[in-house]
N, CA, C, O and the ligand as a Tripos MOL2 file, in Angstrom:
@<TRIPOS>MOLECULE
protein
  305   303    77     0     0
PROTEIN
NO_CHARGES

@<TRIPOS>ATOM
      1 N          -0.0380    2.4660  -21.1360 N.3       1 MET1
      2 CA         -0.7900    1.7340  -20.0750 C.3       1 MET1
      3 C           0.2570    1.1530  -19.0020 C.2       1 MET1
      4 O           1.0270    0.2180  -19.2260 O.2       1 MET1
      5 N           0.1620    1.7890  -17.9340 N.am      2 PRO2
      6 CA          1.1410    1.4050  -16.9180 C.3       2 PRO2
      7 C           0.9380    0.1350  -16.2570 C.2       2 PRO2
      8 O          -0.2070   -0.2400  -16.0060 O.2       2 PRO2
      9 N           1.9460   -0.5580  -15.9560 N.am      3 ILE3
     10 CA          1.7920   -1.8420  -15.1710 C.3       3 ILE3
     11 C           2.2020   -1.5440  -13.7490 C.2       3 ILE3
     12 O           3.2870   -1.0220  -13.4940 O.2       3 ILE3
     13 N           1.3380   -1.8750  -12.8430 N.am      4 TYR4
     14 CA          1.5580   -1.6850  -11.4190 C.3       4 TYR4
     15 C           1.8870   -3.0280  -10.7840 C.2       4 TYR4
     16 O           1.3740   -4.0780  -11.1710 O.2       4 TYR4
     17 N           2.7430   -2.9480   -9.8180 N.am      5 GLU5
     18 CA          2.9770   -4.0940   -8.9770 C.3       5 GLU5
     19 C           2.1090   -4.0740   -7.7240 C.2       5 GLU5
     20 O           1.9650   -3.0590   -7.0430 O.2       5 GLU5
     21 N           1.5570   -5.2120   -7.4630 N.am      6 TYR6
     22 CA          0.8030   -5.3430   -6.2940 C.3       6 TYR6
     23 C           1.2260   -6.5200   -5.4030 C.2       6 TYR6
     24 O           1.8370   -7.4820   -5.8690 O.2       6 TYR6
     25 N           0.8870   -6.4200   -4.1210 N.am      7 VAL7
     26 CA          1.0770   -7.5610   -3.2230 C.3       7 VAL7
     27 C          -0.1860   -7.8950   -2.5950 C.2       7 VAL7
     28 O          -0.8020   -7.0090   -2.0040 O.2       7 VAL7
     29 N          -0.6510   -9.1130   -2.6580 N.am      8 CYS8
     30 CA         -1.8390   -9.5750   -1.9940 C.3       8 CYS8
     31 C          -1.7270   -9.4940   -0.4840 C.2       8 CYS8
     32 O          -0.7690  -10.0450    0.0580 O.2       8 CYS8
     33 N          -2.6060   -8.8710    0.2150 N.am      9 ARG9
     34 CA         -2.4320   -8.7070    1.6220 C.3       9 ARG9
     35 C          -3.1180   -9.9230    2.3420 C.2       9 ARG9
     36 O          -3.0830  -10.0080    3.5690 O.2       9 ARG9
     37 N          -3.7060  -10.8100    1.6040 N.am     10 ALA10
     38 CA         -4.3600  -11.9950    2.1430 C.3      10 ALA10
     39 C          -3.3500  -13.1260    2.1340 C.2      10 ALA10
     40 O          -3.1980  -13.8120    3.1440 O.2      10 ALA10
     41 N          -2.6280  -13.3500    0.9860 N.am     11 CYS11
     42 CA         -1.6710  -14.4580    0.9400 C.3      11 CYS11
     43 C          -0.2450  -14.0740    0.7070 C.2      11 CYS11
     44 O           0.6610  -14.9070    0.7100 O.2      11 CYS11
     45 N          -0.0600  -12.7640    0.4990 N.am     12 GLY12
     46 CA          1.2900  -12.2050    0.3540 C.3      12 GLY12
     47 C           1.9490  -12.3460   -0.9900 C.2      12 GLY12
     48 O           3.1270  -12.0310   -1.1640 O.2      12 GLY12
     49 N           1.1850  -12.8160   -1.9220 N.am     13 ARG13
     50 CA          1.7750  -13.1360   -3.2530 C.3      13 ARG13
     51 C           1.8390  -11.8230   -4.0410 C.2      13 ARG13
     52 O           0.8540  -11.0890   -4.1260 O.2      13 ARG13
     53 N           3.0630  -11.5310   -4.6400 N.am     14 PRO14
     54 CA          3.2130  -10.3990   -5.4900 C.3      14 PRO14
     55 C           2.7300  -10.6790   -6.9040 C.2      14 PRO14
     56 O           2.8910  -11.7930   -7.4030 O.2      14 PRO14
     57 N           2.1600   -9.7180   -7.5330 N.am     15 PHE15
     58 CA          1.6780   -9.8810   -8.9050 C.3      15 PHE15
     59 C           1.6550   -8.5070   -9.5850 C.2      15 PHE15
     60 O           1.6260   -7.4660   -8.9290 O.2      15 PHE15
     61 N           1.6690   -8.5420  -10.9460 N.am     16 GLU16
     62 CA          1.5230   -7.2890  -11.7250 C.3      16 GLU16
     63 C           0.1600   -7.1650  -12.2990 C.2      16 GLU16
     64 O          -0.5270   -8.1590  -12.5320 O.2      16 GLU16
     65 N          -0.2350   -5.9570  -12.5260 N.am     17 HIS17
     66 CA         -1.5720   -5.7340  -13.1400 C.3      17 HIS17
     67 C          -1.4370   -4.5970  -14.1340 C.2      17 HIS17
     68 O          -0.9290   -3.5240  -13.8070 O.2      17 HIS17
     69 N          -1.9050   -4.8490  -15.3680 N.am     18 LEU18
     70 CA         -1.9360   -3.7810  -16.3460 C.3      18 LEU18
     71 C          -3.1310   -2.9560  -16.2660 C.2      18 LEU18
     72 O          -4.2460   -3.4600  -16.4010 O.2      18 LEU18
     73 N          -2.9530   -1.6850  -16.0470 N.am     19 HIS19
     74 CA         -4.1320   -0.8140  -15.9400 C.3      19 HIS19
     75 C          -4.5340   -0.2830  -17.2880 C.2      19 HIS19
     76 O          -3.6980    0.2170  -18.0410 O.2      19 HIS19
     77 N          -5.7900   -0.3840  -17.5940 N.am     20 ARG20
     78 CA         -6.2020    0.0250  -18.9400 C.3      20 ARG20
     79 C          -6.8660    1.5020  -18.8320 C.2      20 ARG20
     80 O          -7.0120    2.2160  -19.8240 O.2      20 ARG20
     81 N          -7.2140    1.8450  -17.6520 N.am     21 ARG21
     82 CA         -7.7420    3.2050  -17.3980 C.3      21 ARG21
     83 C          -7.3710    3.7230  -16.0590 C.2      21 ARG21
     84 O          -6.9730    2.9820  -15.1610 O.2      21 ARG21
     85 N          -7.5160    5.0920  -15.9300 N.am     22 LEU22
     86 CA         -7.1850    5.6430  -14.6480 C.3      22 LEU22
     87 C          -8.2040    5.2780  -13.6710 C.2      22 LEU22
     88 O          -9.3430    4.9540  -14.0080 O.2      22 LEU22
     89 N          -7.7860    5.3320  -12.4080 N.am     23 ASN23
     90 CA         -8.6940    5.0960  -11.3090 C.3      23 ASN23
     91 C          -9.3310    3.7220  -11.3180 C.2      23 ASN23
     92 O         -10.4020    3.5170  -10.7460 O.2      23 ASN23
     93 N          -8.6600    2.7740  -11.9770 N.am     24 GLU24
     94 CA         -9.1050    1.3960  -11.9900 C.3      24 GLU24
     95 C          -9.0040    0.8590  -10.5750 C.2      24 GLU24
     96 O          -7.9860    1.0280   -9.9040 O.2      24 GLU24
     97 N         -10.0850    0.2010  -10.1220 N.am     25 PRO25
     98 CA         -9.9810   -0.4160   -8.7990 C.3      25 PRO25
     99 C          -8.8710   -1.4930   -8.6630 C.2      25 PRO25
    100 O          -8.4450   -2.1220   -9.6310 O.2      25 PRO25
    101 N          -8.4710   -1.6450   -7.4870 N.am     26 ALA26
    102 CA         -7.3920   -2.6400   -7.2750 C.3      26 ALA26
    103 C          -7.8220   -4.0120   -7.7160 C.2      26 ALA26
    104 O          -8.9350   -4.4330   -7.3990 O.2      26 ALA26
    105 N          -6.9940   -4.7150   -8.4250 N.am     27 PRO27
    106 CA         -7.3770   -6.0170   -8.9850 C.3      27 PRO27
    107 C          -7.4150   -7.0610   -7.9470 C.2      27 PRO27
    108 O          -6.7850   -6.8830   -6.9050 O.2      27 PRO27
    109 N          -8.1010   -8.1380   -8.1410 N.am     28 ALA28
    110 CA         -8.1740   -9.1990   -7.2630 C.3      28 ALA28
    111 C          -6.9050  -10.1910   -7.3770 C.2      28 ALA28
    112 O          -6.3180  -10.3770   -8.4430 O.2      28 ALA28
    113 N          -6.5960  -10.7240   -6.3220 N.am     29 CYS29
    114 CA         -5.3360  -11.5990   -6.4150 C.3      29 CYS29
    115 C          -5.5500  -12.7380   -7.2950 C.2      29 CYS29
    116 O          -6.5670  -13.4210   -7.1750 O.2      29 CYS29
    117 N          -4.6060  -13.0060   -8.2300 N.am     30 PRO30
    118 CA         -4.8060  -14.0930   -9.1950 C.3      30 PRO30
    119 C          -4.6010  -15.4800   -8.5210 C.2      30 PRO30
    120 O          -4.9570  -16.5160   -9.0830 O.2      30 PRO30
    121 N          -4.0260  -15.4610   -7.3190 N.am     31 ALA31
    122 CA         -3.7770  -16.7290   -6.6320 C.3      31 ALA31
    123 C          -4.9300  -17.1450   -5.7970 C.2      31 ALA31
    124 O          -5.3780  -18.2890   -5.8730 O.2      31 ALA31
    125 N          -5.4480  -16.2030   -4.9630 N.am     32 CYS32
    126 CA         -6.4890  -16.5730   -4.0080 C.3      32 CYS32
    127 C          -7.8140  -15.7700   -4.2150 C.2      32 CYS32
    128 O          -8.8340  -16.0600   -3.5890 O.2      32 CYS32
    129 N          -7.7550  -14.7380   -5.1300 N.am     33 GLY33
    130 CA         -8.9660  -14.0880   -5.4950 C.3      33 GLY33
    131 C          -9.3650  -12.9760   -4.4510 C.2      33 GLY33
    132 O         -10.3650  -12.2790   -4.6250 O.2      33 GLY33
    133 N          -8.6100  -12.8570   -3.4570 N.am     34 ALA34
    134 CA         -8.9350  -11.7980   -2.4610 C.3      34 ALA34
    135 C          -8.7240  -10.4090   -3.0160 C.2      34 ALA34
    136 O          -7.7060  -10.1650   -3.6640 O.2      34 ALA34
    137 N          -9.6370   -9.4930   -2.7910 N.am     35 LYS35
    138 CA         -9.5490   -8.1660   -3.2480 C.3      35 LYS35
    139 C          -8.8390   -7.3090   -2.1660 C.2      35 LYS35
    140 O          -9.3550   -6.2880   -1.7120 O.2      35 LYS35
    141 N          -7.7300   -7.7400   -1.8090 N.am     36 LYS36
    142 CA         -7.0000   -7.0480   -0.7340 C.3      36 LYS36
    143 C          -5.5900   -6.6960   -1.2520 C.2      36 LYS36
    144 O          -4.6380   -6.7050   -0.4710 O.2      36 LYS36
    145 N          -5.4430   -6.3910   -2.5360 N.am     37 SER37
    146 CA         -4.1680   -6.1330   -3.0880 C.3      37 SER37
    147 C          -3.6500   -4.7720   -2.6680 C.2      37 SER37
    148 O          -4.4170   -3.8090   -2.6550 O.2      37 SER37
    149 N          -2.4060   -4.6590   -2.3330 N.am     38 ALA38
    150 CA         -1.7950   -3.3120   -2.0140 C.3      38 ALA38
    151 C          -0.8700   -2.9320   -3.1550 C.2      38 ALA38
    152 O          -0.0370   -3.7370   -3.5720 O.2      38 ALA38
    153 N          -0.9990   -1.7720   -3.6410 N.am     39 LYS39
    154 CA         -0.1190   -1.2870   -4.7010 C.3      39 LYS39
    155 C           1.3140   -1.0580   -4.1960 C.2      39 LYS39
    156 O           1.5550   -0.4050   -3.1810 O.2      39 LYS39
    157 N           2.2190   -1.6150   -4.9410 N.am     40 GLN40
    158 CA          3.6470   -1.3640   -4.6200 C.3      40 GLN40
    159 C           4.1440   -0.1440   -5.3890 C.2      40 GLN40
    160 O           3.8870    0.0230   -6.5810 O.2      40 GLN40
    161 N           4.8580    0.6920   -4.6620 N.am     41 LEU41
    162 CA          5.4540    1.8920   -5.2270 C.3      41 LEU41
    163 C           6.9340    1.6010   -5.4490 C.2      41 LEU41
    164 O           7.7800    1.9730   -4.6360 O.2      41 LEU41
    165 N           7.2380    0.9260   -6.5710 N.am     42 SER42
    166 CA          8.5890    0.3960   -6.8130 C.3      42 SER42
    167 C           9.5680    1.5100   -6.9420 C.2      42 SER42
    168 O          10.7020    1.3270   -6.4990 O.2      42 SER42
    169 N           9.2590    2.6430   -7.5000 N.am     43 SER43
    170 CA         10.2960    3.7000   -7.8050 C.3      43 SER43
    171 C          10.2100    4.7900   -6.7860 C.2      43 SER43
    172 O          10.9810    5.7440   -6.8920 O.2      43 SER43
    173 N           9.3040    4.7350   -5.7620 N.am     44 PHE44
    174 CA          9.2920    5.7040   -4.7790 C.3      44 PHE44
    175 C           9.3850    5.1260   -3.4200 C.2      44 PHE44
    176 O           9.1240    3.9440   -3.1980 O.2      44 PHE44
    177 N           9.7570    5.9620   -2.5200 N.am     45 SER45
    178 CA          9.8480    5.5400   -1.1280 C.3      45 SER45
    179 C           8.4400    5.2280   -0.6660 C.2      45 SER45
    180 O           7.4870    5.8340   -1.1550 O.2      45 SER45
    181 N           8.2870    4.3260    0.2350 N.am     46 ALA46
    182 CA          6.9990    3.9930    0.8660 C.3      46 ALA46
    183 C           6.4530    5.2010    1.6570 C.2      46 ALA46
    184 O           5.2670    5.2680    1.9780 O.2      46 ALA46
    185 N           7.3330    6.1250    1.9500 N.am     47 LYS47
    186 CA          6.8510    7.2670    2.6590 C.3      47 LYS47
    187 C           6.1050    8.2780    1.8270 C.2      47 LYS47
    188 O           5.4050    9.1530    2.3370 O.2      47 LYS47
    189 N           6.2790    8.1280    0.5150 N.am     48 VAL48
    190 CA          5.6370    8.9860   -0.4370 C.3      48 VAL48
    191 C           4.2980    8.4690   -0.8990 C.2      48 VAL48
    192 O           4.2330    7.4240   -1.5480 O.2      48 VAL48
    193 N           3.2510    9.1550   -0.5900 N.am     49 GLY49
    194 CA          1.9240    8.7900   -1.1750 C.3      49 GLY49
    195 C           1.5070    7.3870   -0.6620 C.2      49 GLY49
    196 O           0.9140    6.6130   -1.4140 O.2      49 GLY49
    197 N           1.7910    7.0810    0.5190 N.am     50 GLY50
    198 CA          1.3850    5.8050    1.0290 C.3      50 GLY50
    199 C          -0.1020    5.7660    1.2400 C.2      50 GLY50
    200 O          -0.8140    6.3780    0.4450 O.2      50 GLY50
    201 N          -0.6390    5.0970    2.2470 N.am     51 GLY51
    202 CA         -2.0150    5.1400    2.5090 C.3      51 GLY51
    203 C          -2.6380    3.8120    2.3310 C.2      51 GLY51
    204 O          -3.5760    3.4820    3.0570 O.2      51 GLY51
    205 N          -2.1450    2.9760    1.3510 N.am     52 SER52
    206 CA         -2.6880    1.7330    1.1040 C.3      52 SER52
    207 C          -1.9680    0.7250    2.0680 C.2      52 SER52
    208 O          -2.4960   -0.3490    2.3530 O.2      52 SER52
    209 N          -0.8420    1.0750    2.5210 N.am     53 MET53
    210 CA         -0.1140    0.1180    3.3640 C.3      53 MET53
    211 C          -0.4270    0.3820    4.7920 C.2      53 MET53
    212 O          -0.8010    1.4950    5.1630 O.2      53 MET53
    213 N          -0.2800   -0.6290    5.6000 N.am     54 ASP54
    214 CA         -0.5530   -0.4880    7.0420 C.3      54 ASP54
    215 C           0.5820    0.3810    7.6230 C.2      54 ASP54
    216 O           1.7650    0.0910    7.4450 O.2      54 ASP54
    217 N           0.1950    1.4060    8.2900 N.am     55 MET55
    218 CA          1.2640    2.2930    8.9110 C.3      55 MET55
    219 C           1.5880    1.7770   10.2760 C.2      55 MET55
    220 O           0.7110    1.3500   11.0280 O.2      55 MET55
    221 N           2.8500    1.8190   10.5870 N.am     56 PRO56
    222 CA          3.2870    1.4180   11.9680 C.3      56 PRO56
    223 C           2.7670    2.4500   12.9520 C.2      56 PRO56
    224 O           2.6660    3.6250   12.6000 O.2      56 PRO56
    225 N           2.4440    2.0620   14.1390 N.am     57 PRO57
    226 CA          2.0180    3.0230   15.1430 C.3      57 PRO57
    227 C           3.1450    3.9950   15.5610 C.2      57 PRO57
    228 O           4.3130    3.6110   15.6300 O.2      57 PRO57
    229 N           2.7840    5.2100   15.8280 N.am     58 CYS58
    230 CA          3.8250    6.2090   16.1720 C.3      58 CYS58
    231 C           4.5690    5.8380   17.4510 C.2      58 CYS58
    232 O           5.7490    6.1370   17.6340 O.2      58 CYS58
    233 N           3.8010    5.1560   18.3430 N.am     59 ALA59
    234 CA          4.3520    4.8930   19.6840 C.3      59 ALA59
    235 C           5.5400    4.0660   19.6460 C.2      59 ALA59
    236 O           6.3790    4.1770   20.5400 O.2      59 ALA59
    237 N           5.6990    3.1820   18.6200 N.am     60 SER60
    238 CA          6.7930    2.2120   18.6430 C.3      60 SER60
    239 C           7.9360    2.6110   17.7600 C.2      60 SER60
    240 O           8.0160    2.1590   16.6180 O.2      60 SER60
    241 N           8.8290    3.4460   18.2500 N.am     61 GLY61
    242 CA          9.9940    3.7740   17.5410 C.3      61 GLY61
    243 C           9.7520    4.6160   16.2740 C.2      61 GLY61
    244 O           8.9370    4.2130   15.4440 O.2      61 GLY61
    245 N          10.4060    5.7340   16.0960 N.am     62 GLY62
    246 CA         10.2380    6.5020   14.9300 C.3      62 GLY62
    247 C           8.7820    6.9620   14.8110 C.2      62 GLY62
    248 O           8.1240    7.2130   15.8210 O.2      62 GLY62
    249 N           8.3180    7.0660   13.6600 N.am     63 CYS63
    250 CA          6.8660    7.5240   13.5060 C.3      63 CYS63
    251 C           6.4250    7.1200   12.1670 C.2      63 CYS63
    252 O           7.2420    6.6830   11.3570 O.2      63 CYS63
    253 N           5.1470    7.2430   11.8790 N.am     64 CYS64
    254 CA          4.5780    6.9190   10.6180 C.3      64 CYS64
    255 C           5.0460    7.9970    9.5900 C.2      64 CYS64
    256 O           5.7730    8.9280    9.9340 O.2      64 CYS64
    257 N           4.5980    7.8290    8.3180 N.am     65 SER65
    258 CA          5.0670    8.7960    7.2610 C.3      65 SER65
    259 C           4.5490   10.1780    7.4670 C.2      65 SER65
    260 O           5.0500   11.1270    6.8640 O.2      65 SER65
    261 N           3.5870   10.3130    8.2790 N.am     66 ARG66
    262 CA          2.9700   11.6380    8.3870 C.3      66 ARG66
    263 C           3.5980   12.6260    9.3140 C.2      66 ARG66
    264 O           3.1210   13.7390    9.5330 O.2      66 ARG66
    265 N           4.7260   12.1470    9.8640 N.am     67 LYS67
    266 CA          5.5250   13.1100   10.6560 C.3      67 LYS67
    267 C           4.7100   13.6820   11.7660 C.2      67 LYS67
    268 O           4.5860   14.9060   11.8160 O.2      67 LYS67
    269 N           4.1530   12.9390   12.6450 N.am     68 CYS68
    270 CA          3.2500   13.4550   13.6850 C.3      68 CYS68
    271 C           4.1300   14.2250   14.6550 C.2      68 CYS68
    272 O           5.2780   13.8590   14.9060 O.2      68 CYS68
    273 N           3.5320   15.3700   15.2270 N.am     69 PRO69
    274 CA          4.2730   16.1330   16.1910 C.3      69 PRO69
    275 C           4.5250   15.3400   17.4790 C.2      69 PRO69
    276 O           5.4980   15.5910   18.1910 O.2      69 PRO69
    277 N           3.6350   14.3790   17.7710 N.am     70 SER70
    278 CA          3.8110   13.5600   19.0380 C.3      70 SER70
    279 C           3.4100   12.1090   18.7630 C.2      70 SER70
    280 O           2.6990   11.8400   17.7950 O.2      70 SER70
    281 N           3.8300   11.2320   19.5480 N.am     71 ALA71
    282 CA          3.5520    9.8790   19.4060 C.3      71 ALA71
    283 C           1.9850    9.6860   19.4260 C.2      71 ALA71
    284 O           1.2790   10.2110   20.2880 O.2      71 ALA71
    285 N           1.5250    8.9360   18.4650 N.am     72 GLY72
    286 CA          0.1120    8.5980   18.4770 C.3      72 GLY72
    287 C          -0.7370    9.6590   17.8480 C.2      72 GLY72
    288 O          -1.9510    9.4770   17.7550 O.2      72 GLY72
    289 N          -0.1570   10.7890   17.3980 N.am     73 ALA73
    290 CA         -0.9940   11.8580   16.9210 C.3      73 ALA73
    291 C          -1.6190   11.5660   15.6770 C.2      73 ALA73
    292 O          -2.6150   12.2120   15.3480 O.2      73 ALA73
    293 N          -1.0990   10.5580   14.8490 N.am     74 CYS74
    294 CA         -1.6860   10.2570   13.5780 C.3      74 CYS74
    295 C          -2.9720    9.5690   13.7380 C.2      74 CYS74
    296 O          -3.7180    9.4780   12.7630 O.2      74 CYS74
    297 N          -3.3070    9.0670   14.8980 N.am     75 LYS75
    298 CA         -4.5570    8.3520   15.1430 C.3      75 LYS75
    299 C          -5.6520    9.2820   15.4470 C.2      75 LYS75
    300 O          -6.7990    8.8600   15.5960 O.2      75 LYS75
    301 N          -5.3580   10.5160   15.5450 N.am     76 LEU76
    302 CA         -6.3920   11.4800   15.9610 C.3      76 LEU76
    303 C          -7.2780   11.8780   14.6910 C.2      76 LEU76
    304 O          -8.2060   12.6770   14.8120 O.2      76 LEU76
    305 ZN         -3.8580  -13.6790   -2.5240 Zn       77 ZN77
@<TRIPOS>BOND
     1     1     2 1
     2     2     3 1
     3     3     4 2
     4     3     5 am
     5     5     6 1
     6     6     7 1
     7     7     8 2
     8     7     9 am
     9     9    10 1
    10    10    11 1
    11    11    12 2
    12    11    13 am
    13    13    14 1
    14    14    15 1
    15    15    16 2
    16    15    17 am
    17    17    18 1
    18    18    19 1
    19    19    20 2
    20    19    21 am
    21    21    22 1
    22    22    23 1
    23    23    24 2
    24    23    25 am
    25    25    26 1
    26    26    27 1
    27    27    28 2
    28    27    29 am
    29    29    30 1
    30    30    31 1
    31    31    32 2
    32    31    33 am
    33    33    34 1
    34    34    35 1
    35    35    36 2
    36    35    37 am
    37    37    38 1
    38    38    39 1
    39    39    40 2
    40    39    41 am
    41    41    42 1
    42    42    43 1
    43    43    44 2
    44    43    45 am
    45    45    46 1
    46    46    47 1
    47    47    48 2
    48    47    49 am
    49    49    50 1
    50    50    51 1
    51    51    52 2
    52    51    53 am
    53    53    54 1
    54    54    55 1
    55    55    56 2
    56    55    57 am
    57    57    58 1
    58    58    59 1
    59    59    60 2
    60    59    61 am
    61    61    62 1
    62    62    63 1
    63    63    64 2
    64    63    65 am
    65    65    66 1
    66    66    67 1
    67    67    68 2
    68    67    69 am
    69    69    70 1
    70    70    71 1
    71    71    72 2
    72    71    73 am
    73    73    74 1
    74    74    75 1
    75    75    76 2
    76    75    77 am
    77    77    78 1
    78    78    79 1
    79    79    80 2
    80    79    81 am
    81    81    82 1
    82    82    83 1
    83    83    84 2
    84    83    85 am
    85    85    86 1
    86    86    87 1
    87    87    88 2
    88    87    89 am
    89    89    90 1
    90    90    91 1
    91    91    92 2
    92    91    93 am
    93    93    94 1
    94    94    95 1
    95    95    96 2
    96    95    97 am
    97    97    98 1
    98    98    99 1
    99    99   100 2
   100    99   101 am
   101   101   102 1
   102   102   103 1
   103   103   104 2
   104   103   105 am
   105   105   106 1
   106   106   107 1
   107   107   108 2
   108   107   109 am
   109   109   110 1
   110   110   111 1
   111   111   112 2
   112   111   113 am
   113   113   114 1
   114   114   115 1
   115   115   116 2
   116   115   117 am
   117   117   118 1
   118   118   119 1
   119   119   120 2
   120   119   121 am
   121   121   122 1
   122   122   123 1
   123   123   124 2
   124   123   125 am
   125   125   126 1
   126   126   127 1
   127   127   128 2
   128   127   129 am
   129   129   130 1
   130   130   131 1
   131   131   132 2
   132   131   133 am
   133   133   134 1
   134   134   135 1
   135   135   136 2
   136   135   137 am
   137   137   138 1
   138   138   139 1
   139   139   140 2
   140   139   141 am
   141   141   142 1
   142   142   143 1
   143   143   144 2
   144   143   145 am
   145   145   146 1
   146   146   147 1
   147   147   148 2
   148   147   149 am
   149   149   150 1
   150   150   151 1
   151   151   152 2
   152   151   153 am
   153   153   154 1
   154   154   155 1
   155   155   156 2
   156   155   157 am
   157   157   158 1
   158   158   159 1
   159   159   160 2
   160   159   161 am
   161   161   162 1
   162   162   163 1
   163   163   164 2
   164   163   165 am
   165   165   166 1
   166   166   167 1
   167   167   168 2
   168   167   169 am
   169   169   170 1
   170   170   171 1
   171   171   172 2
   172   171   173 am
   173   173   174 1
   174   174   175 1
   175   175   176 2
   176   175   177 am
   177   177   178 1
   178   178   179 1
   179   179   180 2
   180   179   181 am
   181   181   182 1
   182   182   183 1
   183   183   184 2
   184   183   185 am
   185   185   186 1
   186   186   187 1
   187   187   188 2
   188   187   189 am
   189   189   190 1
   190   190   191 1
   191   191   192 2
   192   191   193 am
   193   193   194 1
   194   194   195 1
   195   195   196 2
   196   195   197 am
   197   197   198 1
   198   198   199 1
   199   199   200 2
   200   199   201 am
   201   201   202 1
   202   202   203 1
   203   203   204 2
   204   203   205 am
   205   205   206 1
   206   206   207 1
   207   207   208 2
   208   207   209 am
   209   209   210 1
   210   210   211 1
   211   211   212 2
   212   211   213 am
   213   213   214 1
   214   214   215 1
   215   215   216 2
   216   215   217 am
   217   217   218 1
   218   218   219 1
   219   219   220 2
   220   219   221 am
   221   221   222 1
   222   222   223 1
   223   223   224 2
   224   223   225 am
   225   225   226 1
   226   226   227 1
   227   227   228 2
   228   227   229 am
   229   229   230 1
   230   230   231 1
   231   231   232 2
   232   231   233 am
   233   233   234 1
   234   234   235 1
   235   235   236 2
   236   235   237 am
   237   237   238 1
   238   238   239 1
   239   239   240 2
   240   239   241 am
   241   241   242 1
   242   242   243 1
   243   243   244 2
   244   243   245 am
   245   245   246 1
   246   246   247 1
   247   247   248 2
   248   247   249 am
   249   249   250 1
   250   250   251 1
   251   251   252 2
   252   251   253 am
   253   253   254 1
   254   254   255 1
   255   255   256 2
   256   255   257 am
   257   257   258 1
   258   258   259 1
   259   259   260 2
   260   259   261 am
   261   261   262 1
   262   262   263 1
   263   263   264 2
   264   263   265 am
   265   265   266 1
   266   266   267 1
   267   267   268 2
   268   267   269 am
   269   269   270 1
   270   270   271 1
   271   271   272 2
   272   271   273 am
   273   273   274 1
   274   274   275 1
   275   275   276 2
   276   275   277 am
   277   277   278 1
   278   278   279 1
   279   279   280 2
   280   279   281 am
   281   281   282 1
   282   282   283 1
   283   283   284 2
   284   283   285 am
   285   285   286 1
   286   286   287 1
   287   287   288 2
   288   287   289 am
   289   289   290 1
   290   290   291 1
   291   291   292 2
   292   291   293 am
   293   293   294 1
   294   294   295 1
   295   295   296 2
   296   295   297 am
   297   297   298 1
   298   298   299 1
   299   299   300 2
   300   299   301 am
   301   301   302 1
   302   302   303 1
   303   303   304 2
@<TRIPOS>SUBSTRUCTURE
     1 MET1         2 RESIDUE 1 A MET
     2 PRO2         6 RESIDUE 1 A PRO
     3 ILE3        10 RESIDUE 1 A ILE
     4 TYR4        14 RESIDUE 1 A TYR
     5 GLU5        18 RESIDUE 1 A GLU
     6 TYR6        22 RESIDUE 1 A TYR
     7 VAL7        26 RESIDUE 1 A VAL
     8 CYS8        30 RESIDUE 1 A CYS
     9 ARG9        34 RESIDUE 1 A ARG
    10 ALA10       38 RESIDUE 1 A ALA
    11 CYS11       42 RESIDUE 1 A CYS
    12 GLY12       46 RESIDUE 1 A GLY
    13 ARG13       50 RESIDUE 1 A ARG
    14 PRO14       54 RESIDUE 1 A PRO
    15 PHE15       58 RESIDUE 1 A PHE
    16 GLU16       62 RESIDUE 1 A GLU
    17 HIS17       66 RESIDUE 1 A HIS
    18 LEU18       70 RESIDUE 1 A LEU
    19 HIS19       74 RESIDUE 1 A HIS
    20 ARG20       78 RESIDUE 1 A ARG
    21 ARG21       82 RESIDUE 1 A ARG
    22 LEU22       86 RESIDUE 1 A LEU
    23 ASN23       90 RESIDUE 1 A ASN
    24 GLU24       94 RESIDUE 1 A GLU
    25 PRO25       98 RESIDUE 1 A PRO
    26 ALA26      102 RESIDUE 1 A ALA
    27 PRO27      106 RESIDUE 1 A PRO
    28 ALA28      110 RESIDUE 1 A ALA
    29 CYS29      114 RESIDUE 1 A CYS
    30 PRO30      118 RESIDUE 1 A PRO
    31 ALA31      122 RESIDUE 1 A ALA
    32 CYS32      126 RESIDUE 1 A CYS
    33 GLY33      130 RESIDUE 1 A GLY
    34 ALA34      134 RESIDUE 1 A ALA
    35 LYS35      138 RESIDUE 1 A LYS
    36 LYS36      142 RESIDUE 1 A LYS
    37 SER37      146 RESIDUE 1 A SER
    38 ALA38      150 RESIDUE 1 A ALA
    39 LYS39      154 RESIDUE 1 A LYS
    40 GLN40      158 RESIDUE 1 A GLN
    41 LEU41      162 RESIDUE 1 A LEU
    42 SER42      166 RESIDUE 1 A SER
    43 SER43      170 RESIDUE 1 A SER
    44 PHE44      174 RESIDUE 1 A PHE
    45 SER45      178 RESIDUE 1 A SER
    46 ALA46      182 RESIDUE 1 A ALA
    47 LYS47      186 RESIDUE 1 A LYS
    48 VAL48      190 RESIDUE 1 A VAL
    49 GLY49      194 RESIDUE 1 A GLY
    50 GLY50      198 RESIDUE 1 A GLY
    51 GLY51      202 RESIDUE 1 A GLY
    52 SER52      206 RESIDUE 1 A SER
    53 MET53      210 RESIDUE 1 A MET
    54 ASP54      214 RESIDUE 1 A ASP
    55 MET55      218 RESIDUE 1 A MET
    56 PRO56      222 RESIDUE 1 A PRO
    57 PRO57      226 RESIDUE 1 A PRO
    58 CYS58      230 RESIDUE 1 A CYS
    59 ALA59      234 RESIDUE 1 A ALA
    60 SER60      238 RESIDUE 1 A SER
    61 GLY61      242 RESIDUE 1 A GLY
    62 GLY62      246 RESIDUE 1 A GLY
    63 CYS63      250 RESIDUE 1 A CYS
    64 CYS64      254 RESIDUE 1 A CYS
    65 SER65      258 RESIDUE 1 A SER
    66 ARG66      262 RESIDUE 1 A ARG
    67 LYS67      266 RESIDUE 1 A LYS
    68 CYS68      270 RESIDUE 1 A CYS
    69 PRO69      274 RESIDUE 1 A PRO
    70 SER70      278 RESIDUE 1 A SER
    71 ALA71      282 RESIDUE 1 A ALA
    72 GLY72      286 RESIDUE 1 A GLY
    73 ALA73      290 RESIDUE 1 A ALA
    74 CYS74      294 RESIDUE 1 A CYS
    75 LYS75      298 RESIDUE 1 A LYS
    76 LEU76      302 RESIDUE 1 A LEU
    77 ZN77       305 GROUP 0 **** ****
């Protein structure tokens, strides 16, 4: 049973959650109860398998993890 690290996107509090089954929905924050937790990928780069994190817009320096051919292409 893997333990995943989450960060609440409502209050910013990090917490761990023990998953008992696959595809378990994201847990609610133990501090504020918001169901806006984002899974942390501690052993992988944020560029791998992201999607739950807010991606920076392509237009502002570099690009998002999707390696768009041109600025803003990821929004299409
Ligand atoms: Zn919270």
